[in-house]
C-alpha positions as CSV (number, residue, x, y, z in Angstrom):
1,M,-0.3,0.5,0.2
2,L,2.7,2.6,0.2
3,T,3.9,2.7,-3.0
4,K,0.4,2.8,-4.8
5,A,-1.7,5.6,-4.7
6,P,-5.3,5.7,-3.2
7,K,-7.7,4.2,-5.3
8,G,-9.5,7.3,-7.5
9,T,-5.8,9.1,-7.9
10,K,-3.7,9.3,-10.8
11,D,0.2,10.1,-11.3
12,A,1.0,12.8,-13.9
13,L,3.7,11.2,-15.0
14,P,6.5,13.2,-17.3
15,E,5.6,11.7,-20.1
16,V,2.2,13.2,-20.2
17,S,2.9,16.5,-17.8
18,Y,3.5,18.3,-20.9
19,K,0.2,18.2,-22.1
20,W,-1.2,19.3,-19.1
21,Q,0.9,22.3,-19.3
22,Y,0.0,23.3,-22.3
23,V,-3.9,22.9,-21.8
24,E,-3.0,25.5,-18.6
25,R,-0.9,27.7,-20.6
26,L,-4.0,27.8,-23.5
27,I,-6.8,28.6,-20.8
28,R,-4.1,31.7,-18.9
29,E,-3.1,32.9,-22.5
30,I,-7.3,32.9,-23.0
31,C,-8.6,34.2,-20.0
32,A,-6.1,37.2,-20.1
33,S,-7.7,38.1,-22.9
34,Y,-10.9,38.2,-21.6
35,G,-9.4,40.1,-18.7
36,Y,-10.0,37.3,-16.0
37,Q,-7.5,37.5,-13.3
38,E,-6.3,34.0,-11.7
39,I,-7.8,32.9,-7.7
40,R,-5.8,30.4,-5.6
41,T,-8.3,29.4,-2.8
42,P,-7.2,26.7,0.3
43,V,-7.1,23.0,-0.4
44,F,-10.2,22.5,2.6
45,E,-12.8,25.0,3.7
46,H,-15.1,24.7,7.0
47,T,-17.8,21.8,6.2
48,E,-20.5,24.5,6.6
49,L,-19.7,26.4,3.2
50,F,-20.2,23.8,1.3
51,Q,-23.5,22.7,3.1
52,R,-24.7,26.5,2.3
53,G,-23.7,26.9,-0.5
54,V,-23.8,23.4,-2.9
55,G,-26.4,22.5,-1.0
56,D,-27.2,20.1,1.3
57,T,-30.0,17.9,-0.8
58,T,-27.1,16.9,-3.2
59,D,-25.2,14.2,-3.9
60,V,-22.1,15.9,-3.4
61,V,-22.6,16.9,0.1
62,Q,-24.9,13.8,1.1
63,K,-22.3,11.5,-0.1
64,E,-19.2,12.3,-1.4
65,M,-17.2,14.8,0.4
66,Y,-14.2,14.7,2.2
67,T,-14.6,15.9,5.7
68,F,-13.0,15.5,9.0
69,E,-12.2,17.0,12.0
70,D,-9.2,18.9,12.8
71,K,-7.5,18.8,16.1
72,G,-9.4,21.9,17.0
73,G,-11.9,19.9,16.6
74,R,-13.2,21.9,13.4
75,S,-15.5,20.4,10.7
76,I,-13.1,20.2,7.9
77,T,-13.7,19.4,3.8
78,L,-11.4,19.3,0.8
79,R,-13.1,21.4,-1.6
80,P,-15.5,19.2,-3.9
81,E,-16.1,21.9,-6.3
82,G,-14.6,25.5,-7.0
83,T,-17.4,27.8,-6.6
84,A,-17.9,28.0,-3.2
85,G,-14.4,28.9,-1.9
86,V,-13.9,31.7,-4.4
87,A,-17.6,33.0,-3.5
88,R,-16.3,32.7,0.6
89,S,-13.0,34.7,-0.9
90,F,-15.4,37.3,-2.7
91,I,-17.2,38.1,0.5
92,E,-14.1,38.0,3.1
93,N,-11.8,40.0,0.7
94,S,-14.9,42.6,0.4
95,L,-14.4,42.2,-2.9
96,Y,-17.8,43.7,-3.9
97,A,-16.3,46.9,-2.6
98,G,-14.5,47.5,-5.9
99,P,-14.9,47.6,-9.9
100,Q,-17.5,45.5,-11.0
101,P,-17.7,42.7,-12.4
102,T,-15.6,41.2,-10.7
103,K,-13.9,38.1,-12.7
104,M,-11.7,35.4,-12.1
105,Y,-10.8,32.3,-13.2
106,Y,-8.8,29.3,-11.5
107,L,-6.6,26.1,-12.1
108,T,-7.3,24.0,-9.1
109,S,-8.2,20.4,-7.7
110,C,-11.3,19.0,-6.1
111,Y,-12.1,16.0,-4.3
112,R,-15.3,13.4,-4.4
113,Y,-15.4,10.2,-2.9
114,E,-17.2,8.7,-5.4
115,K,-16.8,5.4,-7.8
116,P,-13.8,6.2,-9.9
117,Q,-14.6,5.4,-13.9
118,K,-13.0,7.1,-17.1
119,G,-12.6,10.7,-16.3
120,R,-14.2,11.1,-13.1
121,L,-11.5,10.7,-10.2
122,R,-12.1,10.9,-6.6
123,E,-9.1,13.6,-6.7
124,H,-9.5,15.6,-10.1
125,H,-8.3,18.6,-11.2
126,Q,-11.0,21.4,-13.0
127,F,-10.8,24.7,-14.7
128,G,-13.2,27.4,-13.5
129,V,-13.9,31.1,-14.4
130,E,-16.8,33.2,-11.9
131,V,-18.3,36.2,-12.3
132,F,-19.4,38.7,-9.5
133,G,-21.9,41.8,-9.9
134,A,-23.1,41.3,-13.6
135,E,-26.7,40.3,-14.0
136,S,-26.9,41.0,-18.0
137,P,-27.2,37.9,-20.0
138,S,-24.4,39.1,-22.0
139,I,-21.9,37.7,-19.4
140,D,-23.7,34.6,-19.4
141,A,-22.6,35.0,-23.4
142,E,-19.3,35.7,-22.6
143,I,-18.7,32.6,-20.7
144,I,-20.1,30.5,-22.8
145,S,-18.3,31.8,-25.7
146,L,-15.1,31.6,-23.2
147,A,-15.2,28.0,-23.0
148,M,-16.2,27.6,-26.8
149,T,-12.7,29.6,-27.5
150,L,-11.3,27.0,-26.0
151,Y,-12.3,23.7,-27.3
152,Q,-11.7,25.4,-30.9
153,K,-7.9,26.6,-30.3
154,I,-7.4,23.4,-28.9
155,G,-8.6,21.7,-32.1
156,V,-12.0,19.6,-30.7
157,K,-14.8,19.6,-32.6
158,G,-18.4,17.6,-32.6
159,L,-19.2,19.6,-29.2
160,E,-22.9,20.3,-28.6
161,L,-24.1,23.2,-26.7
162,R,-26.9,22.8,-24.5
163,I,-28.6,25.5,-22.6
164,N,-31.6,25.8,-20.1
165,S,-33.0,28.3,-17.6
166,I,-34.0,26.8,-14.2
167,G,-35.9,30.5,-13.5
168,C,-35.7,31.9,-9.8
169,P,-36.4,31.1,-6.5
170,E,-40.0,33.1,-7.2
171,C,-40.8,30.7,-10.4
172,R,-39.2,27.9,-9.4
173,A,-41.8,27.2,-6.4
174,A,-44.4,27.6,-8.9
175,Y,-42.9,24.8,-11.1
176,H,-42.1,22.7,-8.0
177,Q,-45.8,22.6,-7.4
178,K,-46.6,21.5,-11.0
179,L,-43.5,19.1,-11.4
180,K,-44.8,17.1,-7.9
181,A,-48.3,17.0,-8.8
182,Y,-46.5,15.1,-12.0
183,L,-44.7,13.1,-10.0
184,K,-46.8,12.0,-6.9
185,S,-48.3,9.2,-8.8
186,Y,-45.0,7.8,-9.7
187,L,-43.6,7.8,-6.3
188,N,-43.2,4.5,-5.8
189,D,-41.5,3.7,-8.9
190,V,-38.9,6.2,-8.8
191,C,-35.5,5.6,-7.1
192,S,-34.7,5.8,-3.4
193,T,-32.5,9.1,-4.3
194,C,-35.5,10.8,-6.1
195,M,-38.1,9.7,-3.3
196,E,-36.0,11.8,-0.4
197,R,-35.6,14.5,-3.9
198,Y,-39.5,14.3,-4.2
199,E,-39.6,17.1,-1.1
200,K,-36.6,18.5,-0.6
201,N,-35.8,19.4,-4.5
202,P,-37.8,18.0,-6.9
203,L,-36.1,19.9,-9.6
204,R,-33.4,17.5,-9.7
205,I,-35.7,14.2,-10.2
206,L,-34.9,15.4,-14.1
207,D,-31.5,14.8,-13.7
208,C,-31.4,11.5,-12.4
209,K,-28.9,8.6,-14.0
210,S,-31.6,5.7,-13.2
211,E,-33.2,4.3,-16.5
212,K,-36.6,4.4,-14.9
213,C,-36.5,8.4,-13.7
214,H,-34.6,9.3,-16.7
215,G,-37.8,7.9,-18.6
216,I,-40.6,9.0,-16.0
217,A,-38.8,12.4,-16.2
218,Q,-39.5,12.8,-20.1
219,N,-43.0,13.4,-19.7
220,A,-42.8,16.0,-17.0
221,P,-44.1,19.5,-17.3
222,I,-40.9,21.4,-17.9
223,I,-39.6,25.0,-16.4
224,L,-39.6,26.7,-19.0
225,D,-43.3,26.9,-19.5
226,S,-43.2,28.4,-16.1
227,L,-40.7,30.9,-16.2
228,C,-41.8,34.8,-14.9
229,H,-41.4,37.7,-17.0
230,D,-37.7,38.5,-16.4
231,C,-36.2,35.2,-16.2
232,Q,-38.0,34.7,-19.3
233,T,-36.1,38.3,-20.5
234,H,-33.2,37.0,-19.5
235,F,-33.0,33.4,-21.5
236,D,-34.1,35.4,-24.6
237,G,-31.8,37.7,-23.9
238,L,-28.8,34.8,-23.8
239,K,-30.1,33.4,-26.8
240,T,-30.3,36.5,-28.5
241,Y,-26.5,37.2,-27.9
242,L,-25.4,34.0,-28.7
243,D,-27.5,34.2,-32.1
244,H,-25.2,37.2,-33.3
245,M,-21.9,35.5,-32.0
246,N,-22.7,32.9,-34.3
247,I,-22.5,30.3,-31.5
248,A,-25.1,27.3,-32.2
249,Y,-26.7,25.8,-29.1
250,S,-29.6,23.5,-28.6
251,I,-32.7,24.2,-25.4
252,D,-32.5,20.9,-23.4
253,P,-35.2,21.4,-20.5
254,F,-33.8,18.4,-19.0
255,I,-30.6,20.2,-17.6
256,V,-30.9,21.3,-14.3
257,R,-27.7,21.2,-13.1
258,G,-25.9,18.9,-9.8
259,L,-25.8,22.0,-7.5
260,D,-28.6,23.7,-5.4
261,Y,-26.9,27.4,-6.0
262,Y,-28.1,27.3,-9.6
263,T,-30.4,29.8,-10.7
264,R,-31.6,31.0,-14.7
265,T,-29.0,30.2,-16.8
266,V,-27.9,26.2,-16.9
267,F,-25.6,25.5,-19.5
268,E,-23.5,21.8,-20.9
269,I,-21.2,21.2,-23.4
270,V,-21.5,17.9,-24.5
271,S,-19.1,15.4,-26.1
272,K,-19.9,12.2,-28.2
273,D,-16.1,10.7,-27.7
274,I,-15.5,9.9,-24.8
275,G,-18.3,7.3,-24.5
276,A,-21.8,7.4,-24.1
277,Q,-22.5,11.4,-24.8
278,E,-21.1,12.8,-21.9
279,S,-20.8,16.2,-20.5
280,V,-17.1,17.9,-20.7
281,G,-18.2,20.7,-19.1
282,G,-20.6,23.4,-17.6
283,G,-22.3,25.8,-15.2
284,G,-24.9,28.7,-14.7
285,R,-26.0,31.3,-12.8
286,Y,-25.8,31.7,-9.0
287,D,-27.3,35.3,-8.3
288,K,-28.5,33.9,-4.7
289,L,-25.2,32.1,-3.5
290,I,-23.2,35.1,-2.2
291,E,-26.5,36.2,0.0
292,Q,-26.8,33.0,1.2
293,L,-23.5,33.0,2.6
294,G,-23.6,36.2,4.1
295,G,-22.5,38.8,1.9
296,P,-24.3,41.6,0.1
297,S,-26.8,40.6,-2.7
298,T,-24.6,39.9,-5.5
299,P,-25.5,38.0,-9.2
300,G,-22.8,35.7,-10.4
301,I,-22.6,32.9,-13.3
302,G,-19.7,30.3,-13.2
303,F,-18.2,27.4,-15.6
304,G,-16.2,24.6,-15.2
305,L,-14.4,21.8,-17.0
306,G,-12.4,18.8,-15.9
307,I,-9.2,18.6,-17.1
308,E,-8.9,15.0,-16.8
309,R,-12.0,15.0,-19.0
310,L,-10.7,16.9,-21.8
311,L,-7.4,15.0,-22.3
312,L,-9.5,12.2,-22.6
313,T,-11.8,14.2,-25.7
314,L,-8.5,15.2,-27.1
315,E,-6.9,11.6,-27.0
316,A,-11.0,10.2,-28.9
317,Q,-10.4,12.6,-31.2
318,G,-6.7,12.0,-31.9
319,I,-5.6,15.9,-31.1
320,T,-1.9,15.8,-30.7
321,I,-0.5,18.0,-28.5
322,P,3.4,19.7,-29.5
323,Q,6.2,17.7,-27.2
324,P,8.4,19.9,-25.5
325,E,11.5,21.1,-27.6
326,P,14.2,18.6,-26.2
327,T,18.0,19.2,-24.9
328,Q,19.2,21.8,-27.0
329,L,22.6,20.6,-25.5
330,F,24.7,17.5,-24.2
331,I,28.2,17.9,-23.0
332,A,29.5,13.8,-22.3
333,N,33.3,14.5,-20.4
334,I,35.8,12.5,-19.9
335,G,37.4,12.3,-16.4
336,E,36.9,14.5,-13.2
337,K,38.3,17.7,-14.2
338,A,35.9,17.7,-17.5
339,G,33.2,17.2,-15.6
340,I,33.5,19.9,-13.6
341,K,34.3,22.0,-16.8
342,A,30.7,20.7,-18.2
343,Q,29.2,21.9,-15.3
344,S,30.1,25.1,-15.4
345,L,29.7,25.2,-18.9
346,V,25.7,23.8,-18.8
347,F,25.1,26.2,-15.4
348,E,25.9,28.9,-18.1
349,L,24.2,27.7,-21.0
350,R,21.1,27.7,-18.9
351,K,21.3,30.9,-17.7
352,H,20.9,32.0,-20.9
353,G,18.0,29.9,-22.3
354,I,19.9,27.3,-23.4
355,R,18.5,24.2,-22.9
356,A,21.7,21.9,-22.2
357,D,22.4,18.9,-19.8
358,K,25.6,16.5,-18.5
359,D,26.0,13.3,-17.2
360,H,25.8,13.2,-13.2
361,M,26.3,8.9,-13.5
362,G,29.6,8.3,-14.8
363,K,29.0,6.5,-17.5
364,S,31.6,5.6,-20.1
365,L,31.6,7.8,-23.1
366,K,29.7,4.9,-25.2
367,A,27.2,5.2,-22.5
368,Q,26.6,9.2,-22.3
369,M,25.9,9.2,-26.2
370,K,23.8,6.7,-25.6
371,Y,21.8,8.5,-23.7
372,A,22.0,11.3,-25.3
373,D,20.5,9.9,-28.0
374,K,17.2,8.3,-25.7
375,L,16.9,12.2,-25.1
376,A,16.6,12.8,-28.9
377,V,19.3,16.0,-28.2
378,R,20.1,17.9,-30.8
379,Y,23.9,18.6,-30.6
380,T,26.5,16.8,-28.6
381,M,29.7,17.5,-27.1
382,V,32.8,15.3,-26.2
383,L,35.0,17.0,-23.1
384,G,38.0,15.9,-22.3
385,E,41.4,17.1,-20.7
386,D,42.7,18.3,-25.0
387,E,39.3,20.3,-25.1
388,I,39.9,21.6,-21.9
389,N,43.6,22.8,-22.6
390,S,42.9,24.2,-26.0
391,G,39.2,26.1,-25.3
392,S,37.9,24.4,-28.3
393,A,35.5,21.1,-28.4
394,K,33.8,19.6,-31.2
395,L,29.9,20.6,-31.4
396,K,27.8,17.4,-33.1
397,D,24.5,17.8,-35.0
398,M,22.6,14.8,-34.2
399,E,20.4,15.6,-37.0
400,T,22.6,16.1,-40.0
401,G,25.9,14.6,-38.7
402,D,27.7,18.1,-39.1
403,V,30.7,19.0,-36.9
404,Q,32.2,22.2,-36.2
405,A,34.9,22.8,-33.9
406,V,33.8,25.7,-31.6
407,V,35.4,28.0,-28.6
408,L,34.2,27.2,-25.2
409,D,33.8,30.6,-24.3
410,E,32.0,31.4,-27.4
411,L,29.2,28.7,-27.1
412,A,26.5,30.2,-25.7
413,E,26.6,32.8,-28.6
414,I,26.7,30.0,-31.0
415,L,24.1,27.9,-29.6
416,G,21.9,31.0,-30.1
417,R,22.1,31.4,-33.4
418,L,22.0,28.2,-34.3
């Protein structure tokens, strides 16, 4: 057990970590172009934050959180998602007192105790954006466009944007009555989880993955028919913005999202390339969340996608992420004196931004060259006592086989031109 990672976790080894770095770099570039700044929050929070923010009727809070008591007797939870912690920080640091809207993004790890499956690990990694202070549907469209821009720039194809509105607490209350009236005659047929949801949050029944519950939900009244004037106007505004931005979408009245804080706009981006039709990202509005957590009334909206699921989608579509540049120069050294000189040379080269390396294992010259070949280095140079005394050595191009004599003191300048 000591040398085995816990169930539901996975190492990102060097041969794949460059893919993570590529995606993360692209995310940072896109967020910067949209005016979003990074926020980093603690990996754990007070449990009450998620109970109040995420909602105690959700599967996340009821079944999936990693919760423990610390040495001070406080209930602490590893973050199961990113929004609640960012909302807490927004309130605690009085970000609402600054210019609005507040636009932030994060790249973070999340923890949920659930059955590990393809693209769903107990420790997973999430990219998310959160905007506070903007009520206009234009910001809904902006967040959706940011997500679609990321997918487009990374080369993902065949994605479908699905949108819905789940209204506000006022119009949702009336819809709940209609929904419960419809579901009442099916209570003996739904799963045990949905029987509990019937009283606390019947909307979640529409999102149940059970085939029987899914079938029952197909004929249920839809919330789009019960939206109040303001919510309908907001949803129509979102569609108008998306239409003018030429972002294709379909309306899916069964998108309700899994967390209690959502209001009005909810959306998912779906791929068919990781098994069944699966969401690779999604989000929505949470206009009451800041107020529920003790802050001033502040509208909000967010979006999140799992990095693991994104990488699976890239793999399924055969999208190749560029390999990192290999080591530019490997200096093979013969003897202790040459080893010391090689050490100082690669140190200076690295200061000039040149990727250089040398032997640290005391290998034979033949073994060193074999190692350099495995590293796929572009240039090699053998350094011995003769080369140190003369102040020059032979630089070999491993692609063409060309060899040129170089002055050691001019090595950085020469490699910089190659």
